[in-house]
N, C-alpha and C positions, 0 to 999 in steps of 0.2 A: 504494500500500500504506500509506504513512504517513498519507495523508488518511483512509483507511478506518479505520485503527487509532486515529487521533487522538493521535499521539505529539507531545507539546508540544516545540516547538523544532526539530522535524525539517522538512526541506523538503517542500512539498506535491507530490503527484503531478502530473506534467505532463498537461495536457488534450489529448487526442488529436484531431486535426482533419485534414481534407483541404481543399484549395482549394475544392472543391464545397461542403463543409459550411459553410465560412466564407461563401461567396457566398450560400448559402441563408439563413443568419441575416441577412446584410446586406440581402437583398432582401425577406424577409418572415419575421419570427419565428414567425407562426402556421404557415406552411408548414414551417419548421424543426421545430416541435413534432410535426407530423403525420409528418414524415419520420424523425426521429431519436429522439423521446422516446416518443410514444404506442405502446403495445403492448397488443393487436395493432395493427399499422399500419392506418389507415383504408384502405378500398378505393379504389384509383386509378380514374381514368376510362379510356376506351379508349386504345389505343396511337395515337400521332401519326404520320402519314405522313412528316412531315419528319424525325422521328427514325429511321424506317426507311431513308430516303435516307442520312442521315449515318452510320448504323451500317454499312451495306453498303460505303460508300466507305472508311471507316476499317479495317474488317476485311479488305477486299480488299488494301489497301496493306500491312497487316501481313503478310498471307499472301504477297504478292509478294516481299517481302524475305526471307521464309523459304524461298523456292524456291531450288534450286541455280542457280548462275550461268547455265548455258546456258538455263534456263527463265525467266529474268527478261526477258521480252519484252512488247511492248505487247499482243500477241494474248493472252498468258496473263493479263495484267492484266484484260482484258475478260472472260475466262472466270471469273476469280475474283470479279468483281462479281456475275455470274450465280449463282455458287456460294453467295455469302453474302447474296443478296437474300432479304428476307422481305416478303411481300405484306400488310403490316399497316397499317391506318389509311387506305388509299386508298379513293376514292369507288367505283371499279369496276375491272374488269379492264383496261379501255382506259387509264385513268389510270395504273394500276400499270405496265403495259407501257411506256407513254410515258416514265415516270420511270426505269424500269430502263434504257432506251436512253440517256436523258439522262445518268444517273449513270455508265454505262459509258463514254460518250464523254468525260466530264470526267476520269475516272480514267485512261483511255488517254492522253489529251492530256497529263496531268500526268506520267505515267510516261515518256512519250516524251522528256521533258526531263531525266530523271534519268540518272546514270551507274550502271549496275547493279553495277559493280565497287567503287563507293565505299561500302563496308560501314558501316552505322550501328553504334554501340557499344551501342545500346539500342533495343528495339522494345516498345512498351507496357510500359516498364520502370517498376517502382515504386521510388521514391527517398524518402528521408526524412531528417530531422535534428531535434535538439532545440533549443529556444530557452529563454529564461528561464522561460516559462510554458506553452509549447506543445510537443507532440510532433507535428511536421508530417510527413505522408506523402502521396504522390500518384503517379499513373501518367501517364507522359509518352508521347505518340504516338511520338516518335522522338528519339533523341539522336545527333547527328552529331559528328564531330571535324574541325577545320580547322587547317591550319598557322598558327602565330602569327607567323611571320617571324623568329623567333629559334631555329629548329630544334626547337621544341616543338609540342604540339598543345593545342587548347582545345576544350572542349565547347560544343555549340550545341543549345539546346532548340528542337525543331520541333513545332508544333501545327497539325494540319490543320483547315481550315474549309471547310464546304460550303454555307453560307447565302448569301443574296443580298447581304448587306452586305460590301463590299470593304474589308478592314482596311487601316489606315495605320500608319506608324511610331509615331504617337501611341498607337494602340490597343495595339500590342505593348509599348510602354514603360509604359503605364498599367495593364497586366494584372498584378494581384497574383499570380494563379496562376502565370504564366510566371516571375515573379521568384522565387517560392518553389521552383519546379522547378529553377531555376538553382542556388539554394542547396543543394537536395537532390543535384544532380549533383556539386557540389563535395564533399559529405560522403561519398556512397556510392561514386562512381567515382574520387575523388581527382584530379579534373581541374579545372583552372581553367575557370570558366564564367561569362561575363557577357553572351553574345549570346543573344537570344531571337527566334524567328521565327514568324510566322503565315503558313501556306501556304494560299492561297485557291484551291481546285481549280476553281471555275467560271470564274474570270478568269485564272488563272495568276499572280496577284500574290503576291509574297513581301514581306511587311512585316516588316522587321528593326529591332531596337533594340539598342543597346549600353549595358548598365548600368554604372554606377559603384558603388563600394562604398557611397557615400552613398545612391544611389537604391535599391539593394537593401535597405539598412537601413531606409529609409523604408517600403518595402513590408512588411518584417518587423514593424516596430512597429505598422503599421496592422493586420496580421493578428493580432498579439497583443491589440490593443484589441478587435477583433471577437470573437476567441476568448474573451477574458475575459468579455465580455458574455453570450455563449452559455453559458459555464461557470456563471456566476452564476445565470442563468435555470434551468438544469438543477438546480442545488443547491436553488433555491427550490421547484422542482417536487417534489423528493423530500420536502419538508416539508409538502406539501399532501395533502388527502384524495383518494382515487381518483375521487370524483365531482365534484371541483372542476375547472371548465373551464380555469382558469388564463389567462383572456383578458388579464388585466392583466400577467402575466409574459411571455406570448407574444402580443403584439398583432398584429392583421392590419395589413398595409401595402397597402391597396387601390389599384389602378391598372390600367393597360392590360395588364400581364403576367398579371393574374388570369384573363384569357380563356384562357390557355394552361397554367394550373395543373392538375396531376394531381389535386389535392384540392379542386377548385372546388366539387364537390357537397356538401362538408362545411363550407363557409365562406359564410354569408349576406353578409358584408361584401364578399367577392370577387364574388359573384353580382351584387350591386347596383352594383359599380364599373365593370363592363365586360360586353359582350355575350358570350353563349355562342358558342364557335367549334366548327365541325365538325372532325373529326380530319384532314381533308385540306385545310382552308381556306387554310392558309398556301401550299400549292402552287397552288391555283386562283387565288389573288390574283396570284402571280407569273406564271402562265400568261397571264392577261389583260393583265398589264403587259409581257409579253415579256421578263422578266428572270429572275433566278435564285432558287432556293428559299430559304426562311428557315431551313434546317436548319443544325445544328451550328455 
């Protein structure tokens, strides 16, 4: 409000961000512009099959915890994958059916290792907090609590992964999104929280990291730096004419990820940087290699 009114000497309005928004700016300012600034939003490409796989697994696990305790069974987990399956982006019915069975098997195997009575305190829970320059909010797959050894409970951020890459402790520790989620849990749920975990469904791996106050602060300061860059670019865009492409304010960052960009059709730099991928190609690559999908 104060930024809009231009009141001298008053604090500026906090810039609202999510971890995804920050990551989009960091990866490619051009994609950030098409996602968050351009209106109407440029038309996206077709849906990706690996996104369909990831969404089905995430939605099934959310629904499983929402079931009454007697129905939290491995059989129900398999049925929930079927219920939330969307046949989008696949090459044909045979590939779609194969990946449905593969995803169901992974979710069932994961659920079989869970204690259905160990209720999470949050499922797809939105948390947020203000910093000096940002208003951060984001949605967490799951929030657990664990005994801290002193008679209290501490929050644990759980993020599901369904791709072929098996995460490590270093991946969990270096994730800015997970660190921001931990800070959000502290603010919204009033729980001490410094543990973050990546749960890899295909392998059953749990990559956990324990943050310190210093490491959380480092992630927050990095988020503020990225957010300030995006905020300044958006301010500059407001001062430009509608027909100005603003390529200097939102430059492309061409590289291998351009093959998987939803806005590839609108970006000559991205088209020149990497080959066009078909919507199911990440899955066929993994099928031929005999490993896991590149989803989520």
